[in-house]
PyMOL Python script that loads the backbone (N, CA, C, O; Angstrom):
from pymol import cmd

cmd.read_pdbstr("""\
ATOM      1  N   UNK A   1       0.406  15.920  -1.022  1.00  0.00           N
ATOM      2  CA  UNK A   1       0.784  14.962   0.000  1.00  0.00           C
ATOM      3  C   UNK A   1       0.546  13.547  -0.525  1.00  0.00           C
ATOM      4  O   UNK A   1      -0.544  13.231  -1.002  1.00  0.00           O
ATOM      5  N   UNK A   2       1.548  12.718  -0.436  1.00  0.00           N
ATOM      6  CA  UNK A   2       1.429  11.337  -0.885  1.00  0.00           C
ATOM      7  C   UNK A   2       1.239  10.440   0.329  1.00  0.00           C
ATOM      8  O   UNK A   2       1.996  10.521   1.296  1.00  0.00           O
ATOM      9  N   UNK A   3       0.239   9.599   0.273  1.00  0.00           N
ATOM     10  CA  UNK A   3       0.024   8.605   1.320  1.00  0.00           C
ATOM     11  C   UNK A   3       0.574   7.275   0.859  1.00  0.00           C
ATOM     12  O   UNK A   3       0.546   6.953  -0.329  1.00  0.00           O
ATOM     13  N   UNK A   4       1.070   6.513   1.798  1.00  0.00           N
ATOM     14  CA  UNK A   4       1.527   5.164   1.489  1.00  0.00           C
ATOM     15  C   UNK A   4       0.684   4.174   2.277  1.00  0.00           C
ATOM     16  O   UNK A   4       0.055   4.529   3.274  1.00  0.00           O
ATOM     17  N   UNK A   5       0.682   2.949   1.824  1.00  0.00           N
ATOM     18  CA  UNK A   5      -0.169   1.914   2.394  1.00  0.00           C
ATOM     19  C   UNK A   5       0.039   1.743   3.893  1.00  0.00           C
ATOM     20  O   UNK A   5      -0.924   1.497   4.619  1.00  0.00           O
ATOM     21  N   UNK A   6       1.257   1.866   4.364  1.00  0.00           N
ATOM     22  CA  UNK A   6       1.529   1.691   5.792  1.00  0.00           C
ATOM     23  C   UNK A   6       0.946   2.815   6.650  1.00  0.00           C
ATOM     24  O   UNK A   6       0.845   2.656   7.867  1.00  0.00           O
ATOM     25  N   UNK A   7       0.560   3.946   6.053  1.00  0.00           N
ATOM     26  CA  UNK A   7       0.021   5.088   6.789  1.00  0.00           C
ATOM     27  C   UNK A   7      -1.497   5.039   6.944  1.00  0.00           C
ATOM     28  O   UNK A   7      -2.061   5.813   7.717  1.00  0.00           O
ATOM     29  N   UNK A   8      -2.156   4.152   6.229  1.00  0.00           N
ATOM     30  CA  UNK A   8      -3.613   4.107   6.254  1.00  0.00           C
ATOM     31  C   UNK A   8      -4.139   3.352   7.464  1.00  0.00           C
ATOM     32  O   UNK A   8      -3.490   2.429   7.956  1.00  0.00           O
ATOM     33  N   UNK A   9      -5.314   3.744   7.943  1.00  0.00           N
ATOM     34  CA  UNK A   9      -5.948   2.955   8.997  1.00  0.00           C
ATOM     35  C   UNK A   9      -6.474   1.641   8.410  1.00  0.00           C
ATOM     36  O   UNK A   9      -6.693   1.528   7.204  1.00  0.00           O
ATOM     37  N   UNK A  10      -6.667   0.672   9.271  1.00  0.00           N
ATOM     38  CA  UNK A  10      -7.215  -0.611   8.827  1.00  0.00           C
ATOM     39  C   UNK A  10      -8.597  -0.414   8.204  1.00  0.00           C
ATOM     40  O   UNK A  10      -9.372   0.439   8.637  1.00  0.00           O
ATOM     41  N   UNK A  11      -8.886  -1.206   7.196  1.00  0.00           N
ATOM     42  CA  UNK A  11     -10.193  -1.287   6.530  1.00  0.00           C
ATOM     43  C   UNK A  11     -10.578  -0.048   5.730  1.00  0.00           C
ATOM     44  O   UNK A  11     -11.758   0.140   5.431  1.00  0.00           O
ATOM     45  N   UNK A  12      -9.615   0.801   5.375  1.00  0.00           N
ATOM     46  CA  UNK A  12      -9.912   1.953   4.518  1.00  0.00           C
ATOM     47  C   UNK A  12      -9.552   1.594   3.084  1.00  0.00           C
ATOM     48  O   UNK A  12      -8.385   1.366   2.766  1.00  0.00           O
ATOM     49  N   UNK A  13     -10.553   1.544   2.231  1.00  0.00           N
ATOM     50  CA  UNK A  13     -10.325   1.213   0.825  1.00  0.00           C
ATOM     51  C   UNK A  13      -9.553   2.333   0.139  1.00  0.00           C
ATOM     52  O   UNK A  13      -9.796   3.515   0.386  1.00  0.00           O
ATOM     53  N   UNK A  14      -8.631   1.948  -0.715  1.00  0.00           N
ATOM     54  CA  UNK A  14      -7.860   2.922  -1.471  1.00  0.00           C
ATOM     55  C   UNK A  14      -7.422   2.292  -2.790  1.00  0.00           C
ATOM     56  O   UNK A  14      -7.662   1.111  -3.039  1.00  0.00           O
ATOM     57  N   UNK A  15      -6.787   3.086  -3.616  1.00  0.00           N
ATOM     58  CA  UNK A  15      -6.330   2.655  -4.928  1.00  0.00           C
ATOM     59  C   UNK A  15      -4.836   2.886  -5.041  1.00  0.00           C
ATOM     60  O   UNK A  15      -4.337   3.942  -4.651  1.00  0.00           O
ATOM     61  N   UNK A  16      -4.124   1.911  -5.568  1.00  0.00           N
ATOM     62  CA  UNK A  16      -2.687   2.049  -5.787  1.00  0.00           C
ATOM     63  C   UNK A  16      -2.463   3.104  -6.863  1.00  0.00           C
ATOM     64  O   UNK A  16      -3.091   3.063  -7.921  1.00  0.00           O
ATOM     65  N   UNK A  17      -1.563   4.052  -6.588  1.00  0.00           N
ATOM     66  CA  UNK A  17      -1.214   5.050  -7.602  1.00  0.00           C
ATOM     67  C   UNK A  17       0.153   4.763  -8.197  1.00  0.00           C
ATOM     68  O   UNK A  17       0.374   4.998  -9.385  1.00  0.00           O
ATOM     69  N   UNK A  18       1.082   4.252  -7.377  1.00  0.00           N
ATOM     70  CA  UNK A  18       2.386   3.865  -7.904  1.00  0.00           C
ATOM     71  C   UNK A  18       3.155   3.084  -6.852  1.00  0.00           C
ATOM     72  O   UNK A  18       2.833   3.126  -5.665  1.00  0.00           O
ATOM     73  N   UNK A  19       4.173   2.375  -7.306  1.00  0.00           N
ATOM     74  CA  UNK A  19       5.088   1.662  -6.428  1.00  0.00           C
ATOM     75  C   UNK A  19       6.433   2.377  -6.509  1.00  0.00           C
ATOM     76  O   UNK A  19       6.984   2.557  -7.595  1.00  0.00           O
ATOM     77  N   UNK A  20       6.957   2.782  -5.357  1.00  0.00           N
ATOM     78  CA  UNK A  20       8.215   3.535  -5.302  1.00  0.00           C
ATOM     79  C   UNK A  20       9.141   2.870  -4.284  1.00  0.00           C
ATOM     80  O   UNK A  20       9.111   3.220  -3.104  1.00  0.00           O
ATOM     81  N   UNK A  21       9.957   1.922  -4.725  1.00  0.00           N
ATOM     82  CA  UNK A  21      10.842   1.209  -3.801  1.00  0.00           C
ATOM     83  C   UNK A  21      11.992   2.081  -3.314  1.00  0.00           C
ATOM     84  O   UNK A  21      12.318   3.091  -3.938  1.00  0.00           O
ATOM     85  N   UNK A  22      12.606   1.692  -2.199  1.00  0.00           N
ATOM     86  CA  UNK A  22      13.776   2.438  -1.740  1.00  0.00           C
ATOM     87  C   UNK A  22      14.953   2.242  -2.687  1.00  0.00           C
ATOM     88  O   UNK A  22      15.020   1.242  -3.402  1.00  0.00           O
ATOM     89  N   UNK A  23      15.875   3.189  -2.694  1.00  0.00           N
ATOM     90  CA  UNK A  23      17.028   3.133  -3.596  1.00  0.00           C
ATOM     91  C   UNK A  23      17.879   1.891  -3.376  1.00  0.00           C
ATOM     92  O   UNK A  23      18.489   1.379  -4.314  1.00  0.00           O
ATOM     93  N   UNK A  24      17.920   1.403  -2.135  1.00  0.00           N
ATOM     94  CA  UNK A  24      18.754   0.236  -1.853  1.00  0.00           C
ATOM     95  C   UNK A  24      18.045  -1.095  -2.123  1.00  0.00           C
ATOM     96  O   UNK A  24      18.626  -2.155  -1.890  1.00  0.00           O
ATOM     97  N   UNK A  25      16.793  -1.055  -2.613  1.00  0.00           N
ATOM     98  CA  UNK A  25      16.061  -2.282  -2.944  1.00  0.00           C
ATOM     99  C   UNK A  25      15.198  -2.078  -4.186  1.00  0.00           C
ATOM    100  O   UNK A  25      13.982  -2.256  -4.119  1.00  0.00           O
ATOM    101  N   UNK A  26      15.799  -1.706  -5.322  1.00  0.00           N
ATOM    102  CA  UNK A  26      14.999  -1.431  -6.525  1.00  0.00           C
ATOM    103  C   UNK A  26      14.223  -2.643  -7.029  1.00  0.00           C
ATOM    104  O   UNK A  26      13.218  -2.487  -7.724  1.00  0.00           O
ATOM    105  N   UNK A  27      14.678  -3.850  -6.686  1.00  0.00           N
ATOM    106  CA  UNK A  27      13.982  -5.073  -7.118  1.00  0.00           C
ATOM    107  C   UNK A  27      12.595  -5.201  -6.500  1.00  0.00           C
ATOM    108  O   UNK A  27      11.780  -5.976  -6.999  1.00  0.00           O
ATOM    109  N   UNK A  28      12.302  -4.462  -5.427  1.00  0.00           N
ATOM    110  CA  UNK A  28      10.981  -4.518  -4.812  1.00  0.00           C
ATOM    111  C   UNK A  28       9.907  -4.019  -5.762  1.00  0.00           C
ATOM    112  O   UNK A  28       8.762  -4.464  -5.680  1.00  0.00           O
ATOM    113  N   UNK A  29      10.251  -3.102  -6.665  1.00  0.00           N
ATOM    114  CA  UNK A  29       9.269  -2.579  -7.616  1.00  0.00           C
ATOM    115  C   UNK A  29       8.658  -3.719  -8.429  1.00  0.00           C
ATOM    116  O   UNK A  29       7.437  -3.865  -8.475  1.00  0.00           O
ATOM    117  N   UNK A  30       9.499  -4.518  -9.063  1.00  0.00           N
ATOM    118  CA  UNK A  30       9.013  -5.635  -9.885  1.00  0.00           C
ATOM    119  C   UNK A  30       8.277  -6.657  -9.034  1.00  0.00           C
ATOM    120  O   UNK A  30       7.241  -7.176  -9.448  1.00  0.00           O
ATOM    121  N   UNK A  31       8.802  -6.953  -7.846  1.00  0.00           N
ATOM    122  CA  UNK A  31       8.176  -7.948  -6.967  1.00  0.00           C
ATOM    123  C   UNK A  31       6.786  -7.498  -6.521  1.00  0.00           C
ATOM    124  O   UNK A  31       5.841  -8.285  -6.579  1.00  0.00           O
ATOM    125  N   UNK A  32       6.645  -6.242  -6.077  1.00  0.00           N
ATOM    126  CA  UNK A  32       5.340  -5.759  -5.628  1.00  0.00           C
ATOM    127  C   UNK A  32       4.334  -5.710  -6.778  1.00  0.00           C
ATOM    128  O   UNK A  32       3.165  -6.048  -6.592  1.00  0.00           O
ATOM    129  N   UNK A  33       4.776  -5.295  -7.956  1.00  0.00           N
ATOM    130  CA  UNK A  33       3.866  -5.297  -9.098  1.00  0.00           C
ATOM    131  C   UNK A  33       3.507  -6.717  -9.512  1.00  0.00           C
ATOM    132  O   UNK A  33       2.370  -6.977  -9.907  1.00  0.00           O
ATOM    133  N   UNK A  34       4.447  -7.624  -9.429  1.00  0.00           N
ATOM    134  CA  UNK A  34       4.199  -9.017  -9.787  1.00  0.00           C
ATOM    135  C   UNK A  34       3.116  -9.654  -8.919  1.00  0.00           C
ATOM    136  O   UNK A  34       2.343 -10.481  -9.402  1.00  0.00           O
ATOM    137  N   UNK A  35       3.056  -9.279  -7.649  1.00  0.00           N
ATOM    138  CA  UNK A  35       2.038  -9.869  -6.773  1.00  0.00           C
ATOM    139  C   UNK A  35       0.732  -9.070  -6.771  1.00  0.00           C
ATOM    140  O   UNK A  35      -0.200  -9.417  -6.047  1.00  0.00           O
ATOM    141  N   UNK A  36       0.656  -7.997  -7.580  1.00  0.00           N
ATOM    142  CA  UNK A  36      -0.625  -7.332  -7.777  1.00  0.00           C
ATOM    143  C   UNK A  36      -0.719  -5.872  -7.409  1.00  0.00           C
ATOM    144  O   UNK A  36      -1.775  -5.271  -7.604  1.00  0.00           O
ATOM    145  N   UNK A  37       0.329  -5.272  -6.887  1.00  0.00           N
ATOM    146  CA  UNK A  37       0.287  -3.867  -6.508  1.00  0.00           C
ATOM    147  C   UNK A  37       0.560  -3.000  -7.737  1.00  0.00           C
ATOM    148  O   UNK A  37       1.645  -2.445  -7.909  1.00  0.00           O
ATOM    149  N   UNK A  38      -0.459  -2.907  -8.578  1.00  0.00           N
ATOM    150  CA  UNK A  38      -0.387  -2.167  -9.835  1.00  0.00           C
ATOM    151  C   UNK A  38      -1.242  -0.913  -9.740  1.00  0.00           C
ATOM    152  O   UNK A  38      -2.267  -0.925  -9.059  1.00  0.00           O
ATOM    153  N   UNK A  39      -0.850   0.166 -10.405  1.00  0.00           N
ATOM    154  CA  UNK A  39      -1.679   1.369 -10.406  1.00  0.00           C
ATOM    155  C   UNK A  39      -3.112   1.056 -10.836  1.00  0.00           C
ATOM    156  O   UNK A  39      -3.343   0.373 -11.834  1.00  0.00           O
ATOM    157  N   UNK A  40      -4.069   1.571 -10.057  1.00  0.00           N
ATOM    158  CA  UNK A  40      -5.485   1.352 -10.336  1.00  0.00           C
ATOM    159  C   UNK A  40      -6.104   0.213  -9.544  1.00  0.00           C
ATOM    160  O   UNK A  40      -7.329   0.118  -9.470  1.00  0.00           O
ATOM    161  N   UNK A  41      -5.286  -0.661  -8.945  1.00  0.00           N
ATOM    162  CA  UNK A  41      -5.814  -1.782  -8.161  1.00  0.00           C
ATOM    163  C   UNK A  41      -6.341  -1.308  -6.812  1.00  0.00           C
ATOM    164  O   UNK A  41      -5.755  -0.435  -6.171  1.00  0.00           O
ATOM    165  N   UNK A  42      -7.456  -1.898  -6.394  1.00  0.00           N
ATOM    166  CA  UNK A  42      -8.006  -1.626  -5.069  1.00  0.00           C
ATOM    167  C   UNK A  42      -7.150  -2.344  -4.033  1.00  0.00           C
ATOM    168  O   UNK A  42      -6.722  -3.478  -4.249  1.00  0.00           O
ATOM    169  N   UNK A  43      -6.904  -1.678  -2.909  1.00  0.00           N
ATOM    170  CA  UNK A  43      -6.074  -2.246  -1.856  1.00  0.00           C
ATOM    171  C   UNK A  43      -6.596  -1.781  -0.498  1.00  0.00           C
ATOM    172  O   UNK A  43      -7.182  -0.705  -0.378  1.00  0.00           O
ATOM    173  N   UNK A  44      -6.372  -2.620   0.531  1.00  0.00           N
ATOM    174  CA  UNK A  44      -6.837  -2.295   1.871  1.00  0.00           C
ATOM    175  C   UNK A  44      -5.961  -3.013   2.895  1.00  0.00           C
ATOM    176  O   UNK A  44      -5.601  -4.175   2.704  1.00  0.00           O
ATOM    177  N   UNK A  45      -5.620  -2.321   3.977  1.00  0.00           N
ATOM    178  CA  UNK A  45      -4.943  -2.967   5.104  1.00  0.00           C
ATOM    179  C   UNK A  45      -6.031  -3.637   5.925  1.00  0.00           C
ATOM    180  O   UNK A  45      -6.946  -2.971   6.409  1.00  0.00           O
ATOM    181  N   UNK A  46      -5.935  -4.957   6.083  1.00  0.00           N
ATOM    182  CA  UNK A  46      -6.951  -5.707   6.815  1.00  0.00           C
ATOM    183  C   UNK A  46      -6.687  -5.680   8.324  1.00  0.00           C
ATOM    184  O   UNK A  46      -7.608  -5.479   9.115  1.00  0.00           O
ATOM    185  N   UNK A  47      -5.431  -5.881   8.716  1.00  0.00           N
ATOM    186  CA  UNK A  47      -5.053  -5.873  10.129  1.00  0.00           C
ATOM    187  C   UNK A  47      -3.541  -5.770  10.235  1.00  0.00           C
ATOM    188  O   UNK A  47      -2.828  -5.877   9.237  1.00  0.00           O
ATOM    189  N   UNK A  48      -3.065  -5.565  11.442  1.00  0.00           N
ATOM    190  CA  UNK A  48      -1.633  -5.467  11.718  1.00  0.00           C
ATOM    191  C   UNK A  48      -1.300  -6.419  12.859  1.00  0.00           C
ATOM    192  O   UNK A  48      -2.102  -6.617  13.771  1.00  0.00           O
ATOM    193  N   UNK A  49      -0.111  -7.005  12.797  1.00  0.00           N
ATOM    194  CA  UNK A  49       0.321  -7.924  13.844  1.00  0.00           C
ATOM    195  C   UNK A  49       0.556  -7.162  15.150  1.00  0.00           C
ATOM    196  O   UNK A  49       0.923  -5.986  15.150  1.00  0.00           O
ATOM    197  N   UNK A  50       0.337  -7.856  16.241  1.00  0.00           N
ATOM    198  CA  UNK A  50       0.615  -7.287  17.559  1.00  0.00           C
ATOM    199  C   UNK A  50       1.751  -8.052  18.196  1.00  0.00           C
ATOM    200  O   UNK A  50       1.832  -9.263  17.992  1.00  0.00           O
ATOM    201  N   UNK A  51       2.612  -7.442  18.936  1.00  0.00           N
ATOM    202  CA  UNK A  51       2.733  -6.004  19.144  1.00  0.00           C
ATOM    203  C   UNK A  51       3.511  -5.360  18.008  1.00  0.00           C
ATOM    204  O   UNK A  51       4.198  -6.047  17.253  1.00  0.00           O
ATOM    205  N   UNK A  52       3.405  -4.066  17.889  1.00  0.00           N
ATOM    206  CA  UNK A  52       4.226  -3.310  16.951  1.00  0.00           C
ATOM    207  C   UNK A  52       3.649  -3.058  15.580  1.00  0.00           C
ATOM    208  O   UNK A  52       4.137  -2.173  14.878  1.00  0.00           O
ATOM    209  N   UNK A  53       2.627  -3.796  15.160  1.00  0.00           N
ATOM    210  CA  UNK A  53       1.992  -3.540  13.878  1.00  0.00           C
ATOM    211  C   UNK A  53       2.760  -3.996  12.654  1.00  0.00           C
ATOM    212  O   UNK A  53       2.524  -3.492  11.556  1.00  0.00           O
ATOM    213  N   UNK A  54       3.678  -4.942  12.821  1.00  0.00           N
ATOM    214  CA  UNK A  54       4.476  -5.410  11.693  1.00  0.00           C
ATOM    215  C   UNK A  54       4.518  -6.928  11.729  1.00  0.00           C
ATOM    216  O   UNK A  54       4.955  -7.483  12.737  1.00  0.00           O
ATOM    217  N   UNK A  55       4.096  -7.622  10.700  1.00  0.00           N
ATOM    218  CA  UNK A  55       3.694  -7.156   9.370  1.00  0.00           C
ATOM    219  C   UNK A  55       2.231  -6.730   9.319  1.00  0.00           C
ATOM    220  O   UNK A  55       1.484  -6.860  10.289  1.00  0.00           O
ATOM    221  N   UNK A  56       1.853  -6.217   8.151  1.00  0.00           N
ATOM    222  CA  UNK A  56       0.477  -5.833   7.862  1.00  0.00           C
ATOM    223  C   UNK A  56      -0.137  -6.921   6.991  1.00  0.00           C
ATOM    224  O   UNK A  56       0.535  -7.489   6.131  1.00  0.00           O
ATOM    225  N   UNK A  57      -1.404  -7.206   7.216  1.00  0.00           N
ATOM    226  CA  UNK A  57      -2.139  -8.097   6.329  1.00  0.00           C
ATOM    227  C   UNK A  57      -2.876  -7.192   5.351  1.00  0.00           C
ATOM    228  O   UNK A  57      -3.704  -6.374   5.752  1.00  0.00           O
ATOM    229  N   UNK A  58      -2.566  -7.346   4.054  1.00  0.00           N
ATOM    230  CA  UNK A  58      -3.048  -6.438   3.026  1.00  0.00           C
ATOM    231  C   UNK A  58      -3.802  -7.215   1.958  1.00  0.00           C
ATOM    232  O   UNK A  58      -3.353  -8.272   1.514  1.00  0.00           O
ATOM    233  N   UNK A  59      -4.939  -6.692   1.554  1.00  0.00           N
ATOM    234  CA  UNK A  59      -5.692  -7.284   0.446  1.00  0.00           C
ATOM    235  C   UNK A  59      -5.524  -6.388  -0.766  1.00  0.00           C
ATOM    236  O   UNK A  59      -5.759  -5.181  -0.706  1.00  0.00           O
ATOM    237  N   UNK A  60      -5.112  -7.003  -1.872  1.00  0.00           N
ATOM    238  CA  UNK A  60      -5.024  -6.298  -3.147  1.00  0.00           C
ATOM    239  C   UNK A  60      -5.814  -7.137  -4.141  1.00  0.00           C
ATOM    240  O   UNK A  60      -5.527  -8.316  -4.348  1.00  0.00           O
ATOM    241  N   UNK A  61      -6.815  -6.508  -4.753  1.00  0.00           N
ATOM    242  CA  UNK A  61      -7.714  -7.280  -5.609  1.00  0.00           C
ATOM    243  C   UNK A  61      -8.389  -8.345  -4.766  1.00  0.00           C
ATOM    244  O   UNK A  61      -9.004  -8.029  -3.748  1.00  0.00           O
ATOM    245  N   UNK A  62      -8.284  -9.608  -5.175  1.00  0.00           N
ATOM    246  CA  UNK A  62      -8.886 -10.707  -4.411  1.00  0.00           C
ATOM    247  C   UNK A  62      -7.831 -11.538  -3.679  1.00  0.00           C
ATOM    248  O   UNK A  62      -8.137 -12.621  -3.179  1.00  0.00           O
ATOM    249  N   UNK A  63      -6.596 -11.044  -3.611  1.00  0.00           N
ATOM    250  CA  UNK A  63      -5.505 -11.759  -2.944  1.00  0.00           C
ATOM    251  C   UNK A  63      -5.151 -11.078  -1.624  1.00  0.00           C
ATOM    252  O   UNK A  63      -5.336  -9.872  -1.462  1.00  0.00           O
ATOM    253  N   UNK A  64      -4.642 -11.869  -0.691  1.00  0.00           N
ATOM    254  CA  UNK A  64      -4.232 -11.352   0.615  1.00  0.00           C
ATOM    255  C   UNK A  64      -2.779 -11.703   0.853  1.00  0.00           C
ATOM    256  O   UNK A  64      -2.359 -12.838   0.626  1.00  0.00           O
ATOM    257  N   UNK A  65      -1.996 -10.708   1.319  1.00  0.00           N
ATOM    258  CA  UNK A  65      -0.572 -10.883   1.557  1.00  0.00           C
ATOM    259  C   UNK A  65      -0.192 -10.287   2.905  1.00  0.00           C
ATOM    260  O   UNK A  65      -0.880  -9.409   3.426  1.00  0.00           O
ATOM    261  N   UNK A  66       0.901 -10.772   3.457  1.00  0.00           N
ATOM    262  CA  UNK A  66       1.523 -10.128   4.615  1.00  0.00           C
ATOM    263  C   UNK A  66       2.707  -9.335   4.085  1.00  0.00           C
ATOM    264  O   UNK A  66       3.582  -9.879   3.412  1.00  0.00           O
ATOM    265  N   UNK A  67       2.726  -8.049   4.394  1.00  0.00           N
ATOM    266  CA  UNK A  67       3.829  -7.175   3.993  1.00  0.00           C
ATOM    267  C   UNK A  67       4.452  -6.553   5.233  1.00  0.00           C
ATOM    268  O   UNK A  67       3.748  -6.159   6.163  1.00  0.00           O
ATOM    269  N   UNK A  68       5.758  -6.469   5.237  1.00  0.00           N
ATOM    270  CA  UNK A  68       6.420  -5.699   6.284  1.00  0.00           C
ATOM    271  C   UNK A  68       6.070  -4.230   6.073  1.00  0.00           C
ATOM    272  O   UNK A  68       5.762  -3.812   4.957  1.00  0.00           O
ATOM    273  N   UNK A  69       6.120  -3.455   7.143  1.00  0.00           N
ATOM    274  CA  UNK A  69       5.801  -2.032   7.034  1.00  0.00           C
ATOM    275  C   UNK A  69       6.671  -1.331   6.009  1.00  0.00           C
ATOM    276  O   UNK A  69       6.193  -0.477   5.262  1.00  0.00           O
ATOM    277  N   UNK A  70       7.944  -1.686   5.971  1.00  0.00           N
ATOM    278  CA  UNK A  70       8.878  -1.049   5.030  1.00  0.00           C
ATOM    279  C   UNK A  70       8.484  -1.364   3.579  1.00  0.00           C
ATOM    280  O   UNK A  70       8.693  -0.536   2.692  1.00  0.00           O
ATOM    281  N   UNK A  71       7.920  -2.541   3.332  1.00  0.00           N
ATOM    282  CA  UNK A  71       7.445  -2.887   1.983  1.00  0.00           C
ATOM    283  C   UNK A  71       6.156  -2.128   1.667  1.00  0.00           C
ATOM    284  O   UNK A  71       5.993  -1.608   0.563  1.00  0.00           O
ATOM    285  N   UNK A  72       5.243  -2.065   2.637  1.00  0.00           N
ATOM    286  CA  UNK A  72       3.978  -1.339   2.442  1.00  0.00           C
ATOM    287  C   UNK A  72       4.225   0.145   2.206  1.00  0.00           C
ATOM    288  O   UNK A  72       3.431   0.808   1.538  1.00  0.00           O
ATOM    289  N   UNK A  73       5.318   0.668   2.748  1.00  0.00           N
ATOM    290  CA  UNK A  73       5.649   2.082   2.556  1.00  0.00           C
ATOM    291  C   UNK A  73       6.033   2.397   1.113  1.00  0.00           C
ATOM    292  O   UNK A  73       6.090   3.567   0.734  1.00  0.00           O
ATOM    293  N   UNK A  74       6.295   1.382   0.312  1.00  0.00           N
ATOM    294  CA  UNK A  74       6.633   1.571  -1.104  1.00  0.00           C
ATOM    295  C   UNK A  74       5.395   1.746  -1.976  1.00  0.00           C
ATOM    296  O   UNK A  74       5.500   2.185  -3.122  1.00  0.00           O
ATOM    297  N   UNK A  75       4.227   1.406  -1.445  1.00  0.00           N
ATOM    298  CA  UNK A  75       2.991   1.437  -2.225  1.00  0.00           C
ATOM    299  C   UNK A  75       2.265   2.757  -1.960  1.00  0.00           C
ATOM    300  O   UNK A  75       1.707   2.957  -0.881  1.00  0.00           O
ATOM    301  N   UNK A  76       2.275   3.648  -2.941  1.00  0.00           N
ATOM    302  CA  UNK A  76       1.586   4.923  -2.821  1.00  0.00           C
ATOM    303  C   UNK A  76       0.131   4.733  -3.212  1.00  0.00           C
ATOM    304  O   UNK A  76      -0.181   4.021  -4.166  1.00  0.00           O
ATOM    305  N   UNK A  77      -0.763   5.384  -2.459  1.00  0.00           N
ATOM    306  CA  UNK A  77      -2.192   5.158  -2.634  1.00  0.00           C
ATOM    307  C   UNK A  77      -2.977   6.466  -2.623  1.00  0.00           C
ATOM    308  O   UNK A  77      -2.493   7.505  -2.173  1.00  0.00           O
ATOM    309  N   UNK A  78      -4.193   6.378  -3.129  1.00  0.00           N
ATOM    310  CA  UNK A  78      -5.166   7.471  -3.056  1.00  0.00           C
ATOM    311  C   UNK A  78      -6.456   6.886  -2.502  1.00  0.00           C
ATOM    312  O   UNK A  78      -6.849   5.778  -2.868  1.00  0.00           O
ATOM    313  N   UNK A  79      -7.112   7.627  -1.622  1.00  0.00           N
ATOM    314  CA  UNK A  79      -8.398   7.190  -1.078  1.00  0.00           C
ATOM    315  C   UNK A  79      -9.516   7.895  -1.833  1.00  0.00           C
ATOM    316  O   UNK A  79      -9.255   8.779  -2.649  1.00  0.00           O
ATOM    317  N   UNK A  80     -10.750   7.512  -1.566  1.00  0.00           N
ATOM    318  CA  UNK A  80     -11.905   8.173  -2.188  1.00  0.00           C
ATOM    319  C   UNK A  80     -11.935   9.649  -1.832  1.00  0.00           C
ATOM    320  O   UNK A  80     -12.425  10.472  -2.605  1.00  0.00           O
ATOM    321  N   UNK A  81     -11.407   9.982  -0.652  1.00  0.00           N
ATOM    322  CA  UNK A  81     -11.484  11.343  -0.142  1.00  0.00           C
ATOM    323  C   UNK A  81     -10.246  12.158  -0.476  1.00  0.00           C
ATOM    324  O   UNK A  81      -9.962  13.159   0.182  1.00  0.00           O
ATOM    325  N   UNK A  82      -9.501  11.729  -1.507  1.00  0.00           N
ATOM    326  CA  UNK A  82      -8.272  12.431  -1.880  1.00  0.00           C
ATOM    327  C   UNK A  82      -8.381  12.853  -3.343  1.00  0.00           C
ATOM    328  O   UNK A  82      -8.779  12.059  -4.196  1.00  0.00           O
ATOM    329  N   UNK A  83      -8.035  14.071  -3.620  1.00  0.00           N
ATOM    330  CA  UNK A  83      -8.042  14.563  -4.994  1.00  0.00           C
ATOM    331  C   UNK A  83      -6.881  13.955  -5.770  1.00  0.00           C
ATOM    332  O   UNK A  83      -5.981  13.356  -5.179  1.00  0.00           O
ATOM    333  N   UNK A  84      -6.898  14.106  -7.075  1.00  0.00           N
ATOM    334  CA  UNK A  84      -5.835  13.538  -7.938  1.00  0.00           C
ATOM    335  C   UNK A  84      -4.457  14.082  -7.582  1.00  0.00           C
ATOM    336  O   UNK A  84      -3.457  13.392  -7.781  1.00  0.00           O
ATOM    337  N   UNK A  85      -4.385  15.316  -7.054  1.00  0.00           N
ATOM    338  CA  UNK A  85      -3.082  15.878  -6.714  1.00  0.00           C
ATOM    339  C   UNK A  85      -2.613  15.460  -5.323  1.00  0.00           C
ATOM    340  O   UNK A  85      -1.568  15.912  -4.855  1.00  0.00           O
ATOM    341  N   UNK A  86      -3.392  14.592  -4.661  1.00  0.00           N
ATOM    342  CA  UNK A  86      -2.987  14.093  -3.352  1.00  0.00           C
ATOM    343  C   UNK A  86      -3.541  14.889  -2.182  1.00  0.00           C
ATOM    344  O   UNK A  86      -3.305  14.534  -1.027  1.00  0.00           O
ATOM    345  N   UNK A  87      -4.274  15.963  -2.464  1.00  0.00           N
ATOM    346  CA  UNK A  87      -4.830  16.754  -1.372  1.00  0.00           C
ATOM    347  C   UNK A  87      -6.163  16.157  -0.922  1.00  0.00           C
ATOM    348  O   UNK A  87      -6.882  15.539  -1.707  1.00  0.00           O
ATOM    349  N   UNK A  88      -6.468  16.354   0.340  1.00  0.00           N
ATOM    350  CA  UNK A  88      -7.728  15.827   0.882  1.00  0.00           C
ATOM    351  C   UNK A  88      -8.889  16.626   0.302  1.00  0.00           C
ATOM    352  O   UNK A  88      -8.785  17.832   0.081  1.00  0.00           O
ATOM    353  N   UNK A  89     -10.000  15.926   0.060  1.00  0.00           N
ATOM    354  CA  UNK A  89     -11.191  16.613  -0.458  1.00  0.00           C
ATOM    355  C   UNK A  89     -12.286  16.576   0.545  1.00  0.00           C
ATOM    356  O   UNK A  89     -13.371  17.102   0.295  1.00  0.00           O
TER     357      UNK A  89
END
""", "prot")
cmd.dss("prot")
cmd.show_as("cartoon", "prot")
cmd.util.cbc("prot")
cmd.orient("prot")
């Protein structure tokens, strides 16, 4: 099971495993990596806008960004409680 950044609860630390943009926006891969969403980087959802939860305020490394949910869904992550194969431990 693969988790994406938009699926995590607020304030749960995790690690970026890969960036997988949608087929209709392949340029998002380079853009997300350029701003710091690289495999191995620590990332956390800090809060979500109300109402609706879009955009998300996300911290990656020591930087903070606002990402739309659809952009956050491109960032695959692993938590401390997840095995390397994506299963919960």
